[in-house]
N, C-alpha and C positions, 0 to 999 in steps of 0.2 A: 843105335840111331846112326843113320848114314844118309847124307844128302849133299846136294851141290846147288850153288846159286851164284849170282854175279856179285863181284866185290862191291860195286857202287850201291847196289840194293842192300847188301848186308851192312855196309858202312852207314848208310842212312838210318837203318833200323837200330843198330847198336848205339849210334850217337843219340838218337831220340830217347830210347829207354834208359840210357845211362844218366840222363839228366834228372831222372826221378830217384836215383840212388844216391844217398848222402855219403859224405866222407865219414868213415867210422873206423874205430880200432877193432871192431868185431868183424872177423873175416867173412862170416856168413852174410852180414849186412851189406857187404860190398859185392855181392853176387847178382848176376842176372840169369834169368831162366831162358833156355832155348828148347822149344818142343815142337814136334810136328803136329799140324792140325789140318787134316785132310791133305790137300796138295800144297800146302804152304808151310813155311817155317814161321812160328810165332815166337817173338822175343818179348820178354816181360821184365820190367824193372819197377821197383817199388821202394819206398822208404819204410814200409811195414806198417804205417799208421794212416797217413793222410792222403797219399797220392800213389797211383800206379799208372804206368804207361805201357801199353802193348803195341806192337808193330808187326804187321803182316808182311812177310817177304816171299816173293814167288820163288819156288825151289823145285828141284827134281828130287823127289823122295825115294831113296833106295830102300830104307827100312825105317819105320817109325820109332820114336823114343823121345826122351828128354834128358837134359843135362844142365847143370849150372856152371857158370864160368865167372872168374873174377873180372869185374868191370874195367878197371884201369888197364890191366894187361891185355884184355881182349880189344879194347878201344884203340890202344896204341898199335897193336898188331894189324888189325883190319884197316885202320886208317892209312897205313903205310904200305899196304900190299898193292901190286899193280892191278889195273882195272881188267880183271880176267876172271875165270871161273874159280870159285873157292869151294873146297869140299870140307864138310864138317862131320866128324863121326865121334862116337864115344868109344873109349878104350874097352877091350874085352874084360878087363878086371879093374876094379877101383872106379873112382869118379873123376875121370880125366877126359878132356875134349882134345881131339887131334884135328888141327887145322892145316890144310895143304893148299898151296897156290903155286902153280908152276913147280919150281924146285925148292920152294920154301916149305918147311914142316915145323910146326910148333905144337907143343903139348901144354895145356893149361889145366891146372888142378881145380877141382870143384868140390861140391858136397853132394850128399844124397838129395836129389831133387824133391823128395817128399818133405824135406825140411823147409822148403821154400814156400812161405805163406803169402798169399795175395787174395784179397777179398774180391770176388766177382760181383759185378753189379750190372744188371740189365734193366734200365729204366723202361717202364711200360709206356710212358708218354714221350713221344719223340717229335721234335720240331726241326724242320729243314731250314737252314740259313744260307744265304748267298755268300760264298767265301770272300769275294773282293769287297763287297759292301760291309760285311762283318769285320774284316780286317781293318778297314778304314775307321769304323766306329770304335773298335777296341783300342787302336793306337791313339785315337783322339781323346779317349777317356782315361785310360790306365795311367797316363802321365800325371793325373791329379790324385791318384791313390796314395795314401800315406805310406812313407818309407819306414817309420818306426812303429812299434807294436804297443805304444802307450794307450791307444784306442783301437783295439783289434777290429772293430766294425768298419773302420775307415781304411783298412789295408786291402780292401777288395773293390771290385766293380759291381755295382748293383744292376741286376737284370730285372726289369719290370715288364713282364709280358701282359698284354691286354689283347682282346680280339683284334687282329689285323695290325698289331703294332708291338714294337719292342723299344723300350727306352733304357739306355745305359747311362749310369751316373757314377761319378767318383769325386771325392773331396778329401782334402787333408787339413782343413781348417784355414788355409790361406788361399786356396783356389778351388774351383768347382768346374767340372766339365760334364756336359750333358749332350748326348747324341741320340737321335731317334732313327728308327728303321721301320719301313713299311714291311709287314709280314702278312700278306693276304691269307696264307694258309694257317695262321695261328688262331686258335679258338679258345685258348685258356686265359685265365687270370692268375698269375703266379709271380712272386717276387723272391729272388734269391741273390746272395752275395758270393761271387766267385773270387777266390784269392788272386791278388795281382800277379803272383808267380805263375799261376795256371793260365791267366789271361795272356801273359807274355809268351808262354809256351804255345798256346793256340796260334798267336800271331806268327811265331817262328815256323810252325808246321804248315800254316797256310802259305807262307813264303816258299816252302819247299815243294809245294804241289807243282806238277808240270803245267805248262801254259795251256795245254790242250785238255786239262782235267775237266770232266763233266760232272763229277760228284760235288755235292754241296757239303756243308758242315752240318752235322746233326747234333742236337743237344738232347740228352735223354734224362728224364726226370722221374722221380718216384711217383708211382700211381696213387692219386688221392691223398698225398701226404699233406697234413696240416702244417707241418714245419719240415721243409726239406733239410736233410743232413748231408746228402751226397748228390753229385751230378756226374754224368759221363758225357764226354764230347768226342765225336768221331770226326777226324780230319784225314781224308784219304785213307792210307793204310794204317794210320795211327789211331789209337783210342786212349783218352785220358780219363781216369776215374779219380775224383778228388772230393775231399771233405769241404763242405761249404763253410763260410764264415758265419757264425751264429750271432744273432742280435738284430736290433732294429736300426736300419740305416736312417740317419737324420732326415727329416723332411726339409728339402732344399729349395722348394719353390719360392719361398719368401726371400731367399738369398739372391735371386735373380732380379735386378732392377727392372721395374715395370716401364720406366721411361728414361730418357737421357736428355741432357742439355746440348752436348756437343758431339758431333760425329766426325771421325777422322778416317778417311780412306787412303790407304797407302799400298805400295807394291810389296808383296811378301819377299821377293828377292832383294829389293833395296833395303828393306828393314832388317832382313836376316844378316846381310853383310855388315850393316851398321852395328847391330847387336854383337856380332862376333868381335868386331874391333873394340867395342866399348867394354866387353866383359873383363878384359885384363885390368882395366882401371877400376871397375865397379867391385871387383873381388876384394879390394882392400878397404871398402867402405860399406860393409854389410850388403853387398850386391845391389846397391841402390842405383837406379838409372832414372833420370828425370826426362819426362816427355813434355815438351812445350809446343802446343799447337797455336800457330799464328795465322789467323785468317785475315787476308786483305779485304778491303771493302768491296772491291770489284771481283774478288774470288779468283783473280788471274795469277796471283803470286803466292798463294797459300802454301805453307810448309810446316813440317814437323821437325823441331830441333830436338836432338837427343844429347844429353850431357851426363857424363860419369866422372867422378873424381876419386883419385887414389889417395885419400887423406891429404897429406901435404906434399906428396911426391909426384903428382902429375894430374892433368885434367884432359879429358877427351870430350870433344864437341863435334857434332855433325848435323847436317841438315838434308832432308829429303823432301821431294815434292809430295804434296798431299792435296786431297779434296776435302775441305773442311766446311761443315755446316754448323751453325749455331753460335759462332764467335770463337774467340781465343780462349784457351784453357790450359792449365798445368796439372800434371799428376805424376807421381813417382811409383815405380814398380820394382819388385825383385827381378833383376834381369834374367835370372835362371828360369822364372816362370814364363816370361815372354819368349825366351829361346826355345823352351820345350814345346810350346804350342805352335810356334812357327815351323819347327822341325817336322811336325806331323800333318801339316796342311799341304794339299796339292793344288790349292787355288792360287791364282795370280795376284789377287788383292784381298786385303782384309779390311774390316771396319772396326775401329776402336770407339766404343761409346762411353762417354764420360758425363757424370752428373756434376761432380765437384772433386777437388783434390782429396777430400776425406771420405769419399764413397767408392765402392767397388767399380772397377772398369769392366766392360764386357767386350770380348773379342769374338767377332763373327767372320766367317768366310763370306765374301761378297756374293759368290755364285752358289752358295749352299747354305740354306737356312736351317739345316738339321742340327748344326752344331751351335751350342752356346757355351762359351768359356768365360767364367767369371774370375777376376783376379783382385785380391784385396790390395789397397794402396799402401805404400810406405809413407810414413809421416816424416816430413823434412822441413827445414827452414828454407823458404824461397828467397 
């Protein structure tokens, strides 16, 4: 094998596929595969069981072939080369890759590429998704996916396809996030749960797309499957094949309050700044932050007071302007859950809907009704 490509393209590809390769004491498990495929260099990384990432790099192919290389050594090398042409070739004997860039030359030992096992998957059912809108929906929902594996079905984001629509949902028992997308080209009815790690990888790959990219994101499903076990997602030059989370996602419609007593509209920027300041105090008291909505009778001086207490070592209190409807009300939240949803909103204002201090609160973007974020309250002495 002999080829050349640009360092920045090779670095993007190596970085992407390396994220699929786990840390392991087994030398073969830490390898990535580089092989020619037509006029491109195809990089492949896998954990051998649940996920594989391939990345297509534009290259000038001198002679075709394939070789494996150790992930950590290659990543470190390519990431620190100058942005110039890189040549990659296999040694005449043995399983070694020779990397050259300007006056730099490195040899990286590998294994017989026939020992590199990766499961190919070409889903017959393909749905095109708009990258920017999908990224927004994924970032708004994945924050609610469970971080521990005690209930595996909650560790992913549910994709619920219906004709013309995609609804994404995630929940960890303390919060629920639901976002809908219009998909006029979708004609199927299908539900699957994609692991949170794969969702975050898709977000990262969308962020790496050039601003002038015209390609969408494609999701590939198994044809006619009664119960999907795998999914493939194509994002620009990258393709992720992953095992799906198996099980039935809880029915969450009844968790979304049908009505509310009090509505609090506040600036996202102002509330974000207040939450950041309050977090250092709330950390020492189970992350509790108290929200106290105070509505004036003439609605001219309504405000939201935020209070956090660090046990007996300090107290934080702040007040921001708010538009309040329905009267005054109190509720306490885990401050981390409020911080997380504020971080993924690009709206100027949010509306917090409250029924009582003992019922879930609902956070909505004022200018975007596609998001519904439900947060369970914290029980406190007022």
